[in-house]
N, C-alpha and C positions, 0 to 999 in steps of 0.2 A: 778633715777639712776638704771641701770640694775644690778641685783645680779648675780654673777658668781657661778653657782651651784657647779662646781668643787672645788672652793676655800672653800666654806662652808662645803662641804662633807669631805674635808681634815681636817678641823678644828673641826668638830663635833666628839664627842666620843660616844661609845656605851652607856655611862651613859645618854645621851640625849634621848635615846630610852625609851619608856614608857611601852613597852609590852614584858617583859622577865620574866614572872611569872614562878615559879618553878612547873612544873608538872612532876611527877616521879613515878616510881615503884621501889620496892626493888629487889635486885638481884634474889631472889627466886621466883619472880612472873612468871606466865605463859604468853605465847604470848596472850592468850585470855584476861588475866587481862590487859595487856598493850593496846590491841586494844580497850577494853571497856573504859579504862581511856582516851585514845585519842578521842574516840567518844563522851564521856561525856563532854570533854573540847573543842571539835571541833578544834583539833590541828593535825598537821602532824608529830609530833615527841614528844618524851619524854625522860627524862634522866633516866638511870638505876643507882641506888645508892647501895653502899655497906657500911653499917654503916654510912650513911650520906655523904660519899665521892663519887665522880663521878666514875662510873665503866664502863659506856658505854652510847650510845645513840641508841634508836630504832626509826626508821623512817618509813614512808609509803613505801619508796623504799625497806627497809629491809623486810617489810611485803610482798610486791608483789614479789620480786625476791627470797628472801631466804626462805620464808615460803610457800606462795601460789604457787609460781613457781616450788617448789620441792614436793608439796603435803604433807608437814610436818604437824604434829598434832598440833592443836592450844593449846593443853594442855601441850606442851613441854616448857621447861624453856626459857624465853625470852633471857637469856644470850647466848644461842646457836645460836641466829640469829641477835643479835644487832651488832653494830659497836663498837669494843673494842678500848680503848685508843684513843678516838676521839680528833681531834685538837680543841682547845678552844680559846675563846676570853675573854678579860678583859674589865672592865668598862672604863678604860682610853685608850683603843685602838681606833684609828680613824675609823669612819664609812667607810671611803674610803678604808682603808686597809682590813677591814672585807669584804666589797663587792667585792674587787678584789680577795681576797682569795676564797670566795664562788664561784665566776665566774670561776676562774682558775681550781678549784677542782671539780666543779659541785655540790656543797653543796647547799641545800635549808635551812638547819637549822644548827646552831652551838651552843654548850654549852657556857654559860657565867659563868665565874668563878671569884670569888673574889681573886685578886692577892695576898693579904696578908695572908688570911686564907685558901686559896685553896678550899673554900666551894662553891658548885654550887649555882648559883643565879637563873638560868633559861636557856632559849634558845632564840636565836635571829634568826629570819627568814627573808629571802630576801623580802618576800611580805610585812612584817612589815616595813622594811627599806624603801622600795619604797613608801609605804603609808605615812610614816612620811615625806619624802621629798616632796611629792605632797601636804600634808597638810600645811607644813611650807613655801613652795615656790609655791603656786598655780599659780601665774602669769608666773613664769619662766618655770614651768613644762607644764601647759596646753596650753601655747601659743607658744610652740616650733614649728617651721615650719616643715612640713613633709620632710623626706629625700627620694627622689624618687629612690635612689640607694639602699635603705635598704628594701629588701623584702625577704620573705622566699624562699629558693631554691626549696622546694617542698610544695605541698598543705598539710595543716594540718587539721585534723578534718573530719567531715562527709559531 
């Protein structure tokens, strides 16, 4: 019997994800500190905390556009360049809703927050969600027929 991916993704919640470890810096950290932490953990974003509470999120996009794109000093406070008051997801949110929100808003990473305590748990990334789907549903994912009408409008890469 063929599994309908759409139904499963609507039923699965963020709690089913296995990779939302908390990687963070404190509010007083520098951009350099944040970039070093991201490099050490091989991640594309981290949470900025203030006394253990979510204060913001700092992503690769923030680094490229807001720091490197403006020639800012890497020893500046990370809070000057992070995304403040980011939208968050909770463990009981359906993966489908999270993926739609990420797609609609152009997010690659979103903070995961405990609904009851408001404590940050980590981040969820679109790559992680897609990897989990491929791992859990390999036949449904890897055996999808090609869509000849789905091709990029312009050439990407070199």
